[in-house]
N, C-alpha and C positions, 0 to 999 in steps of 0.2 A: 588187939591186933598183935600178931607173931613176928618174930625174926624172920621168918621165913617171909612172909606177906611184905616185909620191910626189904628183904633182898629182891622180891619179884618188883616191887615198884622202882628199886633203882636201876635193875638191868632194863626195863620198861622204857625208863627215862633216857637212858644211855642210848638205847637203840634206836628209840622213836618208832617203835613198832612192837606189837603184841606177839604178831606173827613171829619176827625174829627174835624176842624175848623168849617166847615158848620153846625155840628150837635150842637157844643156847641153853636153856634151864632144863629140859628135858620134860616140860610140863604140857600138857595140852592147852590148846588155846582156851577154851570156856574155863578151864580151872585157873588161868590165869586173869581171866576177865573178872571171874567172881570173887577171886582174891581182892581184886581192886576195889570191886563194888562193895564189899564188905568192909573194906578200910573206910573206903569214902562214906557209908553210911555210921560207921561208928562214931568218927569224928566229925561229922557234917559239913564237910567241903569237898569239892570238885576236885579232884588231882591233875586231871588231864582232859585236854579239848582232843576229840576223835574226828578223825576225818577220812577220806577216802585215801590219802596220801600217808596217814599213820596218827600219830599220837603225840602231841606237844603238851608239855606243862603248863598249867594255869599260873596264874602268879601266887596264889595259895599251895599249889603242888611246887613249885620252885623253892619255896621255904621250907615246906615239909620233907623235902629231899634232902635238905641241907640237914637237917636235924637226923633224919633218918639214917644217912650216911655216917656221921658222927656216933650213933647207938651202934650201928653195927661196927665200925673200926673197934669201938671201945669193947665190944664183945669179943672180937677176934684177939684183940690186945689181952683180955682176961682169959681166953682160952691158951693164947700162946704162953702166958706165963704159968697158969696153975692148971690147965687141961693136961689130960692124959696125954702120954708121947711128944707132946711139944712140937709137933712138925709143921705149925702154920708158919708162913714164910711172912717174913716183915714186908711192908711196901714201900718203895720210895718213886715219886715220879715227878717230873718235871716239864713245864709246859714253855715253849719258847717261841719267839718270833723266829725266821729262818737265818740263824746265826751256825757258823761252824764252830766258833769258839766255845759255843755253848755246848754243843755236840763234844767237842774235845774236852772240856771241863767235866762232862758227865762221865767220859770214859775213864778218866783219870780217876775219879771219886769211887768208880766201881772197883777198881783194882784194889781198893783197899779192903773188899769184903769178899768173904765166900759166896758167890753168885748162886750156888746150891742152896741158901739158907735165906734168900731175899729175892722178891719179886720187883725187877726195876722196869722203869718205862719211861720214855722220853719223847714229846710230843711236841715236832715243829708244827707250827699251826697259825690260825690267823691271830691279829691282835685281840679283836673281841674274846676270842677262845681262851688266849692265854689267861686274860682277867677272870673269864667265868671259871676255867679248870680250876684256879686257885681258890677262888671265892666259894666253890662248892666242894673244895679240897679233893679233888679229882687227881690234882697236883700239889705238893708241897709248896714248890717254888715255880715261880714265872720269871721268864726273861723278856725285856724290851726296852725301847728307848722314849726317853722326853725331849722335846725341842721347844723353843720358845713357841712355836705354831699348834703344836698339839697338847702342850701341857694344860692348859686352861680345862679342855675337855676331857682328858684321860685323867687328870688327878680329882676330877669331879666323880668320875665314874669308878675308879680305884676306891675314892673314901665311900662311895655309895656302898661298894662291895666289901666293906669292912677289912680292906686291905691297906697295908703300908709298903710305899716305895722307896727301898733301899738304893742310894747312891754307890754304884762301883767306880766308874771312870768317866770322863768328858772328853771327847775327841772332836777333832774338826771333819769335815765331809771329804770323802773321796771319790773320783771316778773308777768303779771295779771293772775291767776290759780285759779282753785275752792279749798276750805278748804279742799276737800278730795285727792287732789293729792299728790303723794307721794313726792314731794320735798316741799309741804306748810310749813314744819316744819322747813326749813334752814332758815339760818339769811341772807345769799347772796347766788346766783344762779349763777354759773358758765355756759357759753356757752358750754362746753361740756356735763355738765349735762342735758342738754336740748334735747340732740341729741337722745335721746330714746322716745321722744315725738313729736306729730304734732304740728307745728306751725302755727299761724293763721294770716290771713293776709285780709284787706278790698280790695276787688276786684276794681281795678281801669280803669276798660274797657279794650279794644283789644288796644288802642293807648295811654294807660298808661305806662310813663316810670318809671323807678327806682325812679327818682327824686318826683315823685306824690305820692309814698308810705306814708302810715299814720304808718307805724311803722319803728322803727330804723332798722339799718343793711339789709336793703332790697337784697343787693347785696350777703350776706353770703350765703354758701353752707346749705342747709335745707335738711336732708334725707328725710323729708316728709314736706309739705307745703299745705294748705287747704284755700281757698279764699272764702268769704262771703261777703255779701253786709249788712247786719244789724247787730246790736249789740244783739238782741234776739237770733239768730242763733249762735253767737259767743259764747253765755253764754251758750247755749245747747250744743256744740260742746267741750267747756271747761270739763262739765260733763260727758258727753257720752263718749269723746275721752281722758280724761287726757291731753287735748291741750291747749295751751298757747300762749300769745299775748305779745309783747314788748311794751310798752307803758310808759306814763309819772307818774302813780302811782294814780294820783288825780283820785278816784273813789267817785262816788254819791252812797251811800248805799241804798237812799231813792227811787232810780229809778232801780239800778241793783239788789238789794238785797244784805243780809249779809253772803251769801253763797261763797262769793269769796273775794282774798286779792292780795296785790301786795307786792310781794319780791324783795328786791335791785338786780339788775343785776351787776354783778362783773364789775367795771370800766373798768380794764385794758382789758376786752373783748371787751368793746364799742369800742376801738379804738379812732378816731377821732370823734365819734359820743356821747360823754359822757355827753352831755346835750340837752335837747330839750327846746326850746324857745317857749313858747304858746303866742299869740298874735291875733288881730282882724284886718280885713281889712276894709277899708272904703275907698271912691272916694276923691279924692283930691280936686275935684271941687265942693264938695257938702256938705252943713253944717249938722251935725249930728241933728238928730229930738231930742225932749226930752225921747223919747221912748229909742233911741238910746244911748243918754247918760246915762239912767238910767240902760240899759242892760248891759254895758260895766261897770259901776259902781259895779253891781252886780256880774258880771263875776270877776273882779279883787278881790273885797272883798272874794269870795268864793275860787278862787285860793289860792291867798297867804294864806287863813286862813288853807286851807287841805293841802298846800305842807309842812307849818311848822309843822301841826299835824304829816303827814307822816314821816319826818323827825325825828322828836323827838321820834317816836315808832319804828324806824329801827338804 
């Protein structure tokens, strides 16, 4: 097999479609299909399941792609250091649950580098994809939270994916709402008070279990719950419907604006989910880059500073 074939397979796995991959690679679909078949024949395994909706990786294919990505990255690093011209860009990516503080830390990290020499990416995505992205090295760092409810399930998935969860900060849960909300003036909000208002939740996909929820109390009975998939929509729903979200309370006003606030959620109503442990995911077998170290440092600094600030105000 060749590096070109490996790159073809990586693009197909990322797009989930041979047609889309062919367009991105400027290669004909038959050529791409033949390249995959040649590799499958050479290694004796099936890489993709094919259907009318596209292609998905087999279990063998998932493992193969992990090694293929490492080979391609190492080759790119080799060219970057020893190749003529040395014009290949270093890459750094973060995958995170929908946290404005994770984006803020990313912005501050990028400021330390010449963006013309690097290729940066940040992906606000579902919990399962955060874990998958770091496991498959699409991202170097992942950001998510653990609680007493989701910890047993997520730690098992994290361990199976050969990842390590690094603790950053522990915080109590808050009710996040807009400043015009009828409950905005409360010093503390009980679950009973929220029943008159829609609860917001980040959509986790058809196969997303309660353990992958980005919000605490995912199994509670809510009279009205609305799912969305991005922060901007969430903010609009907060204003338009007096909706709320249960979160860490660490809010970046520079990105979300100053029209929103976090009110402490009454601890006895949180039951066994009284704290949220925010941390980052890294691969156990991979050394963290300088960009990764700076990102984690900035994330750690910002979280600790703002948790103390929120607690002092409440």
